[in-house]
C-alpha atoms as a printed R data frame, in Angstrom:
   type eleno elety resid chain resno      x        y        z
1  ATOM     1    CA   UNK     A     1 46.201 -183.322 -207.529
2  ATOM     2    CA   UNK     A     2 47.332 -180.201 -208.847
3  ATOM     3    CA   UNK     A     3 50.650 -179.041 -207.870
4  ATOM     4    CA   UNK     A     4 50.941 -175.952 -209.915
5  ATOM     5    CA   UNK     A     5 52.575 -173.091 -208.642
6  ATOM     6    CA   UNK     A     6 50.600 -170.611 -209.704
7  ATOM     7    CA   UNK     A     7 52.353 -167.122 -208.836
8  ATOM     8    CA   UNK     A     8 55.371 -168.482 -211.129
9  ATOM     9    CA   UNK     A     9 52.762 -168.722 -214.055
10 ATOM    10    CA   UNK     A    10 51.754 -165.188 -213.507
11 ATOM    11    CA   UNK     A    11 55.593 -164.259 -213.638
12 ATOM    12    CA   UNK     A    12 56.015 -165.886 -216.868
13 ATOM    13    CA   UNK     A    13 52.920 -164.493 -218.355
14 ATOM    14    CA   UNK     A    14 54.171 -160.981 -217.092
15 ATOM    15    CA   UNK     A    15 57.790 -161.380 -218.416
16 ATOM    16    CA   UNK     A    16 56.534 -162.541 -221.992
17 ATOM    17    CA   UNK     A    17 54.212 -159.296 -221.886
18 ATOM    18    CA   UNK     A    18 57.610 -157.384 -221.229
19 ATOM    19    CA   UNK     A    19 59.233 -159.166 -223.962
20 ATOM    20    CA   UNK     A    20 56.306 -158.346 -226.343
21 ATOM    21    CA   UNK     A    21 56.265 -154.505 -225.431
22 ATOM    22    CA   UNK     A    22 60.445 -154.693 -225.447
23 ATOM    23    CA   UNK     A    23 60.177 -155.585 -229.054
24 ATOM    24    CA   UNK     A    24 57.741 -152.897 -229.835
25 ATOM    25    CA   UNK     A    25 59.464 -150.413 -228.455
26 ATOM    26    CA   UNK     A    26 62.965 -151.161 -229.961
27 ATOM    27    CA   UNK     A    27 62.409 -149.601 -233.228
28 ATOM    28    CA   UNK     A    28 61.786 -146.457 -231.556
29 ATOM    29    CA   UNK     A    29 64.911 -146.115 -229.727
30 ATOM    30    CA   UNK     A    30 68.399 -146.073 -230.670
31 ATOM    31    CA   UNK     A    31 69.221 -149.059 -228.543
32 ATOM    32    CA   UNK     A    32 69.319 -152.519 -230.585
33 ATOM    33    CA   UNK     A    33 70.023 -153.420 -234.272
34 ATOM    34    CA   UNK     A    34 67.481 -151.353 -235.921
35 ATOM    35    CA   UNK     A    35 67.886 -147.689 -235.570
36 ATOM    36    CA   UNK     A    36 64.744 -145.900 -236.844
37 ATOM    37    CA   UNK     A    37 64.655 -142.536 -239.274
38 ATOM    38    CA   UNK     A    38 62.089 -140.883 -236.952
39 ATOM    39    CA   UNK     A    39 61.655 -137.271 -237.642
40 ATOM    40    CA   UNK     A    40 64.923 -135.060 -236.715
41 ATOM    41    CA   UNK     A    41 66.511 -138.374 -235.397
42 ATOM    42    CA   UNK     A    42 64.537 -137.977 -232.195
43 ATOM    43    CA   UNK     A    43 63.470 -140.765 -230.164
44 ATOM    44    CA   UNK     A    44 61.812 -141.441 -226.830
45 ATOM    45    CA   UNK     A    45 63.955 -141.236 -224.092
46 ATOM    46    CA   UNK     A    46 61.089 -143.026 -221.957
47 ATOM    47    CA   UNK     A    47 61.131 -146.050 -224.257
48 ATOM    48    CA   UNK     A    48 65.023 -146.081 -224.042
49 ATOM    49    CA   UNK     A    49 64.784 -146.276 -220.435
50 ATOM    50    CA   UNK     A    50 62.218 -148.883 -220.505
51 ATOM    51    CA   UNK     A    51 64.215 -151.037 -223.126
52 ATOM    52    CA   UNK     A    52 67.521 -150.619 -221.151
53 ATOM    53    CA   UNK     A    53 66.182 -151.444 -217.647
54 ATOM    54    CA   UNK     A    54 64.231 -154.325 -219.278
55 ATOM    55    CA   UNK     A    55 67.104 -156.025 -221.328
56 ATOM    56    CA   UNK     A    56 68.948 -156.153 -217.889
57 ATOM    57    CA   UNK     A    57 66.901 -158.601 -216.246
58 ATOM    58    CA   UNK     A    58 63.976 -160.277 -218.513
59 ATOM    59    CA   UNK     A    59 66.009 -162.900 -220.338
60 ATOM    60    CA   UNK     A    60 68.044 -163.745 -217.145
61 ATOM    61    CA   UNK     A    61 64.447 -164.468 -215.111
62 ATOM    62    CA   UNK     A    62 63.521 -166.732 -217.446
63 ATOM    63    CA   UNK     A    63 66.408 -168.727 -217.524
64 ATOM    64    CA   UNK     A    64 66.495 -168.718 -213.918
65 ATOM    65    CA   UNK     A    65 62.887 -169.999 -213.850
66 ATOM    66    CA   UNK     A    66 63.911 -172.794 -216.184
67 ATOM    67    CA   UNK     A    67 66.792 -173.774 -214.032
68 ATOM    68    CA   UNK     A    68 64.830 -173.763 -211.039
69 ATOM    69    CA   UNK     A    69 62.479 -176.639 -212.537
70 ATOM    70    CA   UNK     A    70 65.339 -178.466 -213.956
71 ATOM    71    CA   UNK     A    71 66.353 -180.636 -211.014
72 ATOM    72    CA   UNK     A    72 62.651 -181.741 -210.432
73 ATOM    73    CA   UNK     A    73 62.353 -182.647 -213.997
74 ATOM    74    CA   UNK     A    74 65.535 -184.647 -214.072
75 ATOM    75    CA   UNK     A    75 64.372 -186.439 -211.140
76 ATOM    76    CA   UNK     A    76 61.066 -187.661 -212.723
77 ATOM    77    CA   UNK     A    77 62.564 -188.982 -215.873
78 ATOM    78    CA   UNK     A    78 65.492 -191.416 -216.698
79 ATOM    79    CA   UNK     A    79 68.312 -189.180 -218.001
80 ATOM    80    CA   UNK     A    80 67.878 -190.265 -221.674
81 ATOM    81    CA   UNK     A    81 64.257 -189.400 -221.710
82 ATOM    82    CA   UNK     A    82 65.299 -186.056 -220.087
83 ATOM    83    CA   UNK     A    83 67.802 -185.291 -222.639
84 ATOM    84    CA   UNK     A    84 65.141 -186.357 -225.358
85 ATOM    85    CA   UNK     A    85 62.399 -184.289 -224.112
């Protein structure tokens, strides 16, 4: 019996793609640890908007999804096996 929740898999894939786009966009913004030396110091305002909005929720959403499934995983295993995994 397959008990997968496919829409949550799709959300995880979408969030993973957002993480890739986020890290690809960072060098072209003034946000983050690396600040690029683009021509005349210009950066893309659209990319800065994307990074700022994306950064506000994507990691928290990943933690929310993992926290949602933690009690189910804990109930299936003995506590020592849960900690080991």
